[in-house]
N, C-alpha and C positions, 0 to 999 in steps of 0.2 A: 504494499500500500503506499502510497507517495504523499507526504504529508503534505499540506495546504502551506504550512509556518513550519520553518525548525527554529529551535531556541538553542543557543549556546550559552549553559548554563557551566559548563567546564571552571575549574576554580572558586565559585562563588560558595559562599556558607549559609547555614540556614538563617533569614529566610528568604534569601536572595532569589534562587531558583523558582520559589514559589509566587513570589513578586513579579517576577517576568513572565510566568506561566499568565499568570493574573490578570497581567497588562495586555498580552495577547489576546486572551480569553473574552475582556470586555471589548475587545473591538471585533471579535468575531461572531461572523453568522451561525446561528445553530448549523451543526452539522460539517463544520471544519474540523479536518484533523490536523492536529497539532502535536510536533514530535518536540521534545524537549533531551537532553543530554546533559547529564549532571553528574558530577563525580562526589559531592559530599552525601556520604551514607544515611544521613538522617533525610535527605530526598525519598530512599524508599519507604518513608512511614508520612512525610510528609505531602508527597504529592498524589497519592491515592488518597489519604483522606483530604484533603484540598477537592479533588475530584469529586469526591461521594457530598460534601458539601456544596459543590457547585452544580450536581444533578449532571456532571459529565462523565463519559464513558472514558473508563481507563481501557483503551482496546487490547495493548501489549506492553508487558516490559521487559528490557531486554539487556542482559548480560555483555557491554562491549568491552574493549581493553581499555579505552578511556574513562569508563564511567557507564553509570546504566541510562539507557534510552525509554525515554515513556512516549508512547502513542496514545494521544488523546481526542476522543471526538466531542465538540463542544457542543454544548447543551442548547 
């Protein structure tokens, strides 16, 4: 699946990856696919929690060499 938006949150610590995701999601139309790459270990907890709070669908969580990639469909 090709995302509509890619967010590079490598090197950012909590809460910055979620804040970057939030900014993109606020401007996104429902159904928009967003991929965020983060290397902060707390992102594995924060991003799924944020998606659940926002009603967004977490489509995929994938471990990468650089960090973790989260693919999300905006609500």
